[in-house]
N, C-alpha and C positions, 0 to 999 in steps of 0.2 A: 638671616638668609638661608641657612640650612633647613630650618623648620619650614620656611615658605616653600622651598624647593620640594621637600618631601610631601608637603600638603598638596602641591600642584600635581605631583606624580600620582598620589592616591586618587585625586579627583579624576585624572585622565584614565587611570586604570579602571575605576568604577564605571565611567562612561563607556569605555571600550567593552567591558563585560556586558553592560546593558545593551549596547548596540549589537554585539554578537548574538545575544539572546533574541533580540528582535529580528535579526537576519535569519536565524534558524527557524523562528516561528513563521516568518514570511515564506521561507522555502517549504516548510511543512504545510502551511495553509494552501499553497498553490499546487500541492501534489495530489494526484488522483491515480487510481489503479490503472495499469495498462489493460487494454482490451484482451479478452480471453474467451475460450470456449472449452467444452468438455470439463467444466468445473462443477462444483456442487454449491448449492445455495440453500440456506435454512433461515427460518424466521423465528427469532427468540426475543422475548421481552421488548417488543415494539421496534425491533431493528432487523435489518437484513444482514446476514453474514455470508461471505463468499470465501471459499477456500480452494486453492490450487488452480488447475487449468493449464491450457496451452495458449500461447500467443506470441506476438513479436516482443523481443527483448528491449526495444526502444521505439521512439517515434520518429527517428531520423531516417535518412535515405538508406544508410547501411544498417539493415536489421535482419534478424533471423528468428525463426521459431524457437521458443524455449519453454520449459516447464516452470511453473510457479509453485512456491511453497508458502506464500504469505496468506494471511487472513485479513480481509477488509470488512468493515461494517459501514452501513449506509442508513441514514435517516431520511425519510421522504419529506418531512416538514422542513428540515433544514437544508435538504438537497446537498448534503455534505458527506464526503467519504472520510473515514479515519482508519488508519492501520492499527491492527490489534497486535499488542506486544506479547511475546512468549516469555513466560516466567520459568524458573527452575533451570536445570542443567541441559535438558534435552531440547533440541531444535524442532522436535516433532517428526512427523512421517516423511518430511522432505518433499522435493518437487514431484508432482504427478498430475495426471489427467485421466479422465475416464473412470474415476472412482465414484463412490456413492456415499451419501451422508444421510443421517436420520437423527432428528432432535427428539430427545425423550422428555425434556422439560424446558423451562425458560433459561437454563444455564448450562445445559449439557447436550452434546451431540456426539454420535459415533460415526466413524469413517472406516470403510473397508476397500481394499484392493486398488485397482488402477494401474496405469503404466507409470512406474516410478523411476526416478533417477537416483543412482547411488552416489556415494562420495567420489568414486572414480570417474563419474560422468557417464557411465553406461546406463542404458535404460532397459527395463525388464518388467514383467508383470509381477504384481505383489499379492500376497495373501495375508497381509497384516491387518489387524483390527486395532484401531486407536480410539481413545476417548479424549474429548476436549472439554474442559471445565472453565467457564467464565469466572474470573475473580472480580472483574469490574466490566463495564461496558466496552472497554478498550484494552483489556488485558486478560490473559488466561493461561492455562497450563495443559500441555499434552501429556498423555500417559498411554503407553502401549499396554493393551489388554492381554494378559496371559490366558491361555486356553488349557482345558483339561487334556493332557497328553495321551490319556488312555482312550479318548473318543476320536472318531473320525472328524474331519474338518474339511471345509471347501478348499479347493486348490486355487492357485493364483488366476485372476481374471480381470477384465476391464469391461466397461459399458454394462454394468449390472444395475440392479435395483435393490435398494435397502429401505425397509419401512419398519417403523415401530408400531406394534399392534397392541400395546398395553401389557399390563401384568408382567413387567420386566422381561419382555420378549421382543427380539428383532427377527425379521424375516429377510432372507437373501434369495433373490430370484434371478436366474439366468446369468448372462454375461458371456464374454467371448475370450477365446485364446486364439490369436491369429484370426483365421477365417472359420473357426469352429465354434458354433454356439454351444454353450454349456447346457446339457440336458439334465440339470439337477436343481433343486431348491433346498434351502437349509433354514433351520430354526435355531436361534442362539438365546440361551438363558443368561440374563445379566446377573443372576444370583450365584450360580455355580460355574459360570464361564464354560459351558459345554455346548458343542454343536450337535445337531440331530438332523438327518436328512428327512425331507418331506416330499410328498408326491408332487412332482413337477417335472415335465419333460419325459422323454422316453425312459431314462434311467429311473426316474421317480415312480413310474407306473408299476414297476416290479415290487414296490413297497406295499401296494394295496392287496388285500386278501382276494384270492381267486382271480388275480390278474394274470394275463398271459405273459409269457416270456417276451422280453423286448426283442424287436426285429434285429437281424444282423445289420451291422453298419454298412451302408451303401450310399453312393451319391444319389441325391434326389432326382426324380425323373424330370425331363424337360417340360416346359409348359405346353399346353395344347395350342392348336392353331387359333382358337377363339381368343384373340388378344383383348377383346373388349371386356373380358372378365376382369381386367386389371384396373378399371376405372369406372366412374359413374356409380350407379346404385348397385351394380353387380360386385363392386369391391367389397361389400359386406356380406356377400353370399358365402355360407360356410363351405360350399363345394366349388368355389370359384376356380381353383386350379389344383391339380393333384399334389404338386410339390409344396403347396402352402396349406395342406390339410393339417389342422391344428387339433388332432385328437388321436388317441390310441384305440386299439380294438375294444369293442364292447366287452364288459358292461360299463366301463368307466370312460369318462371324457376328461382329458387332462391337456392343458395347453402344451404345445411343443416348445422345447427350449429355444431361446432367442436372446439377442442382445440389443442394446440401445432402445429399451422399452421403458414404460412408465408404470409404476405400481404405487397406489395411494391408499391410505387407510380410510375406511368409512365406518360409521357407527353400525353396530350389530343390533339385532332385535332385542337382545338382553344387554343393557348398559353395563352390567357387571362382568360380562364376558369379554373375550378378546374382540378387537376391532376386525371387521372384515377387510379384505383387500380387493381393490378394483385394478385390473391389469388391462393395458391397452397397447396395441401396436408392437413395434420392434422390427427386427430383420433376421433373416436366416440366409444361409449360403445355399445357392442352387447352381445346377449345371445346365447350361443352355448350348444348343448346337452352334458350332463355329460357323460364321457367315461364309468363309472361304472354303472350309473343308467340313462337310456335313458329318464325316466320321469322327471328327474331333469335337470336344466340348470346351466351353469357357466357364470359369467360375465367376458368379456374380452374386451380389446381395439382392435379396428380394424383400421388399417392405411388406408388412402385415397390417391388417385392418381389424382383426378380431378383438372382442372385448369380453373379459372373463371376470367372474366374481368368485373369490376364494372365501369360504366360510372357515375362518381360522379356528374357531372354537371346536370344529369337528376333526381337526388333524389328529389329536391324540386318540379319539375314538376309532378312526380308521386304521391308525398304526397298530393299536393293540387288539384289533379285531372286533371291537364292540359294535362297529358300524360296518355294513357291507353294501354291495350294490343294490340289494333289495331295499335297504333303508332309503336310498335316494329315489327308487322307483315308486315307493309308496308315498313319499312326501318330498317334493322338490326342494324344500328348505333343508332337507337332510343331506343334500348333495354336498360333496366336498368342493368341487369345481362346477360352476354353472356358466355356460356360454350364453351370452345375451343375443337374442335375435333382434336386430336393430333395423331401422328404416330411416329414410331421409325425408325431410319436409322442405318445401321451397322457401326461399328468402322472401320476405315482404318487399324489400327493395335492395338494389345493388348499386352502390355508388360508382362502380366501375363500368356499368353498362351504358351504352349509347342511347340517346333519345329515341323513343319508339315512334316509328312513322306509320305503321299499319299493324293489323292483327297478326299477320304472318310473321313479321319481325318480332313482335311481342312473344309469340309462341317460341320462336327460335331463341330469343334471349332467355326465356324461362328454362328452356331445355339446356342451354349452355351453362346457366348457373347451376343447374342440378348436376350435370355431368362434371362440372369443374370442382365439385366437392370431393376432392381426392382424399379418401380416408386412409389409404395405405400409406403409412409413414413410419419412419424411425428417426432417432436422434432429435426428437421433438421435445416439447416441455408441456406439462399439464398440471392442473390443480383441480381439487374438488371444492366447490363452493355451493352451499345449500344442497340442493338435490340435483346438481348438474356437474358433469365433467367437462372442463374447458381445455382444449388442446390448441397449441400455437406452433406454427411453423413445422420444420423438420425436412426430411428427405423422402422423396417419392421415387420409386423405381419403375421404369417402363421396360419390361423385359423384351418386348417386341423391337423397340428402338435401341435396346441395349444402352440405355441412358439413365442417369440419375438426375432428378430435378429438385430444386429447392423450392419449398412452398412457403407462403407468407400468411395464409388465412387463419382466422380464428374460428374454430368450430366447437359446438357444444352438444353434448349428449345428455338429454333429460332422462334421469333414471326412473322417473315415474312411468313413462310410456315408451322408453327405449328409442327415442327419435333423435336424429342428428339435425342440426341446423347451423347455418353460417351466421356469424356475428360480424361486427365492424372490423375491418383490417386497419392496422396501425403500423407496427414496425415493419421494416423492409424484410426481404427474403433472408432467412437465416436458419441455421441448425446448430446444435450443441449449446444452445442458450439455456438459461435457468429461469424458473418461474416459481413464486411462492404466493400463498394466499394471506392477505392481511385481513383476517376475519373481522376484527373489531371495527375497521374503517370501511368495510365493504368494497375492497379493491384487491387486485393482484398486481404484483411487481415483477417486471421482466428485466433481465440484465444480460448483456454480452451476446455471445454467439459469433458465428462466422458465416460468410457468404461470398463465394467466388474467391477473390484474392484479398478480401478485407476481413479483419477481425474487429468486432464491435466492442465499444466500451460505454454505450449509451444505456440509459435507464428509462423504461416506459411504465406507465401506470394505467391500468384499465379499471374503470369504475363500473361495477355491476348495475347500479341503479340507472345510470344514464346510458350505459352501453357505449362509452366513448373512451378512446385512447388519448393519452397526453404524454408527450416526451418531456422529461425533466431536464432543465438546463443545469446539470450538476456542476458545471464550471463557473456558473454565475456567482453563487455565494462564495465559492473558493476564490474567484478573482476579486470579489469585493473584500473578502477577508485579507487576501494577499495585498491588495491595494492599500488598505488601511494600515497594515503593518509596514509596508514599504514607505508610506507617508510618514509614519512615526520614525522609521529608520532615517529617512532623509532629514526630517526635522531634528532628530537627535544628533546627526552629524553636524548640522548647522549650529546647534546650541553648543556642542563640544568645541567647535572652532572658535565661536565667539568667547566662550569661557576661557579657552586657552590664551587667546589674544589679550583678554582683560586681565587674566592672572599674570601674563608676561609683563604687561605695562605696569601693573601695581607692584610686581616684584622688583622691577628695575628701579622704580621711583623709591620704594621703601629701602632698597639697598643703598642708593645714593644718599638718602636722608640719614640713614644709620652711619654711613661712612663719614659724612660731613660732621655729624654730631660727635662721633668718636675722635675725629681729628681736632676739633675745637677743644675738646676736653684735654687732649694730650698737649697741644701747643700752648694754650693759655696766653694769648697775646695781650699785652697791656694796652690800654686805650691810646697811649701816646703814639704808638707806632703801628696801630691796627690797620691804618690805611696805607702803609708803605710796604706791605707784604709783596715780595717778588721784585722790588726795585732797590733794595739796599737802604741804609740809614740816610737821613737827610743831612744837609750841611750843618744845620743848627744843632742836630744831635751829636754830630761828630765834634763840633767846636765846644760843646758842653762837656765832653769827656775830659778827665784829667790827663795831663801830659806826664808820662813816666820816662825816666832816663833809661837808656839801654842797659847801663850797669845794674840798675835796680831790677830791670826785667830779667837780666841774665841771672842775677843773684836769686831772684824769686823763683826761677824755674829750676836752677841747678843746685842751689843751696851752698855755693862757695863764692869766694871773692874772685874778681878778675885778677889774674897774675900781674905783678909789676913788670914794667918794661925797663930794661937796663938803659943806662944813659947813653952808652955808645951805640945802642941799637937804633933802629929807625924810630922816629917820633910816633907817638900813639896817634892813631887816626882820630880825626874829629868827626863825630857822627851827628849829623843833623837829622833827627828822626821826625818824621811826620806823624801826626796822630794816628794811632792804630786803634780801631774800635771793633768790637763784636756786637752783633745785633743783640739788643737786650731781649728781644722777643725770642731768641734762640734759633733764628732761621739760618744762622751761619753767615750773615752778611759781613764782609770784612773789607776795610780800606787798607790796602797794603802799599808798600813802596819797594820797588826793586833796588837792589844794592849792587853797585859796580865799583871797581877799584881802578884808579888812574895810574899813570906811570909813577907818580910819587908815592904810591902806596896808600893814598888817602881814599876814603870811601865816600861817595856822594849818593844821595838818595833823591828821588823825584816822586812826588805823590801820584799814585795811580789808583783809580777806582776799579776794583775787581767785581766781577759778576757775582750775584748772590749764590751761595751754596746752600741748598736745602738739606737739612738734617733728616734722616729717616724717622718715621713715626715711632719707631721703637727706641729713639734716643731719649 
């Protein structure tokens, strides 16, 4: 019985462990990342990796915005999210948003800055540089990168751009501190861990030879009365408004410092050299007259539409004086920064336009589509694929209406002829989303973002060959996976209950069988009385027993003779004893006679059949 009990307990313990593991897997399979924006996204080894961001801390009614510190990886083919585990002692850079990431190979990416949250719960700008190394597809290790303390370094900022340009070099451009765009750019060497400032923004202009001193710090001038310069084809005019003038004084042209921009690496003329960088958009802080009091001004963000090309391999030449403004005048390919003069082309078709009834309406629709291509934007997402720059969504600022609008369109800039065109729209209005290029499969992958009061967690795929968007049902495979595990869980519970019932029945029956066998071995009943158990000896068995006199019984038990009775004493009683028998089977069945004395001192007996007395099993 003891071994059966322990065996049953072991079986139940193993089943419980198995069901617990299935439950954990079911919960894991059903989990997807919460929606987020202002995160960073990189593409490594055929997978999308997303780190940090800001979003709601739950999907329930009571929710609040929070910063995230986890990394999630996503596969398009499986439409499945998996959380990446952090190894070693450090938890990494901690929760943050507005940071920037750049992958250097298929297993390593770097992260800088952002609005970070400390262990005390307080938030502040960060100037930390971290490296993340993948140990497997779903695990990795964070390492804080130490920098050369003897060299200058960029200060804390958010909404910056970080790009890897090859030859163990990272470029950091722009960023913001509160409402102040950073007027500097930096180059970081992965070999000696040192920062070096590069020409970008008004502060970076002073690094160039023969450059004029930077202008004194003053609020930008208000926009002119011609508000049409903010949209339509005029949005790409270099002289659209004075406060958005993206250049320093001659002889050099350098983009103004900004935040919420995009900077992407493109191949250079020499494949062995550094990669060039394509910069687009962003926002700057401007002052506009107050509507109620013209003597007062309001601070607003103004979105930009300019596009620049940085020839990274010329940075060192300009910094050490080998290249000057004359070098760029003689050969445009020797310029450090080159602003692209762009134009727009009309869409072939517009899915959102109404049916055309006449030529006048057709002309109006074509004009509307052209004017609606708002290139001024910040907080957008962009990728370089082939020979084109693709830009999705973002924020557009209308200074005349003092309003910020969320855009949803997909526009593309052909680098061959510097023309913008609109492509098919897919995801809804959003900003702060992320976009990566899946070059091997000819598609780009969009995730997350925010719009209005909503934070998105959806995933979209745009195929370049077909020009079509497709929303991925990322919950479908997760739900199927969870349903399968929950089915196994329920089936396992049923099997466990059936086995427990079966083991209980077998255990009880085996215990009774063992008890009966053990009792039969102890009792050893003879065949003559086997059928009389529990009812006493039969009359025939009692009559067959020898009759023993009381004196002999007494003598046999006490070992002495009955004392003599004196003559003058009372006469000795006459004892008529009835047969006394013990069950031969040892069950303790006895036929006894009660003894009573009369007035004359004689004892009489009457036969009485007593109930059987069962001896214990240990007898």
